[in-house]
N, C-alpha and C positions, 0 to 999 in steps of 0.2 A: 503495500498500499505507500502509496506516494506521501510524503511529509505535507504537511499543510505551509502554506507561505503565511512567515509571520505578518502580522497586523500593518508593522511599519514600514513592511516592504512592498503594500500593495497600494495599488492606486484607490483615491478617493474620488468619489464623484457625490453631489446632492442632487436628488430628484424630486420633484413633487407631481404628487399624483391626486390623481382625481378625488372629490371627495367618494368616500364608501372603500377603493382601492384600498387602502391599507389595514383592512379592517379583513377584507379576503382573503388579501395575502398572509397574512396571522392566522388565521383559522385553519388554510390550505398547509401553511409551514409547519403549525405545531400538530396536525394530523399525520403530516409526511415524519415528524420527530425532526424535524431541520428550525433552525434558526431564521427568520425572514429575512438576513441578509445572504444567508444560503441558499433560499427556494430562490430570491431573484436571480443570484450567479447561475445558478442551475438552469435556469429559463432563460437566462441572456445565453448562455452557452449552448445552448439549442439552437439559436435562433443566429449566432456569431459565433460558429466555433475556431479554435484555432488551426490557423492556416497548416496544411501537412508540408511537411518537408520532402525533397525528394530522396534524401536518405532513410525518412520512414516509408516512403513508398516503395523503394526499391525491397529495402528488408522484407515490409510486407508479402511482396511479391515473389522473394525468394523462397520464401517460407511457403509460398501456394505452390510452387514447382513439387515440390515433396508430395502436396497431394495427389500428384501424375500417376503413382505408384497403386493406385486404388482400382474397382473392378469399373469406376464411371468415368473413365479416363477422357470420352470424348467431352461429356458434361463440362468436366472439368477445365478443359482447354479452352472450350468456349467461354467459361467464366474467366479463367487466365487473359484469355485476349479482351474480353470486356472490360476488365480491369487496367492492362495496358491503357488501352485506350481511353479511359477517365482519367487515368494518371496524365497522360498527353494531353487531356483538353484542360486538367485543371492548372498544369504547367502555362499551356496557352491564353490560358483564360485571368493567370495571375493569381487563382486560387492555392496554388501550391507554390510556397515560395522555392527558389530555383538560384544559384547564381546569373546575372545578367546575361554572360555569353552561352551559357546551356538554355534560358529561356527564348534565346535569340532563336539557336540553333532548330529547338524544338518546334519554335513559329513558323521560321521558315519551311521547314520540311514537314511541316503538319498543312502550312497553305498549299506545298507542291503535292502532297496527299490528296487532300480535297479537291484541286483539280483533278488530277487522275481519276477519282472516285465519280466526279463529276462526267467526265468522258466517258466512263463506262456502262453510268447509266444511264446515259445517253446512245451509249451503241448498243446497250440492252433493251432499251423502248424502239430502237429503229426498228421500223416493220416495213417492209421491202415491197409488199405489196399494198401498202396505204396511198394511196393516189394522192394523199397532199405531201408525200417525200417526192414528188417526179415535178417537171416544170409544167407550166402551164401548157394544155394542147398537146400534152406527149400521151400516146394512143398506144393500144398493145402492137399494131400494125409496124409504128416507130421501133421496138422493139423486135419485130420480128425483122425487121431489115436492117438491123444494126450490125456491122462487120464484126463484133464479139460475139453475137449470138450463134452458137451452131445449134444448126436443127435436124432434129433425128427422125427415123420413120418408126411404125411402131413395131422394127423387127431392133431396132438399137442401131440400125446402120446411119451413118453420116450420108444426108440429100445434098 
């Protein structure tokens, strides 16, 4: 269990609460066995978590590698890939702290990856049979007369 930080080493912030909120906080804190301060800090931590360092993420990912020895390897690989992606996105968005040069390199490579993914997505959605993908006025007759078009008869012989 981590040691509590000494009060003298902590930041102090005075906040004005709307009427009735202090009583609600006090009641909830007592029910949870906490002081009002502990309850408020707990709630704030949920919405303003400490940024994860790159080292912490790398250690977490390294621990996950040991999972790959299990029976459900493919599910775990998918999970690991997802976690790596999330770590990269966190670094890219600045929510995971990293040295500036590393952040820059990750950002540049992530931008390149996003561009490649967009190109792949466009290729996957391209439908060669969709008339919207051809120049206006292009017809099946134009395709048949194209020099690149090999025409075969029913027996598979070139005509």
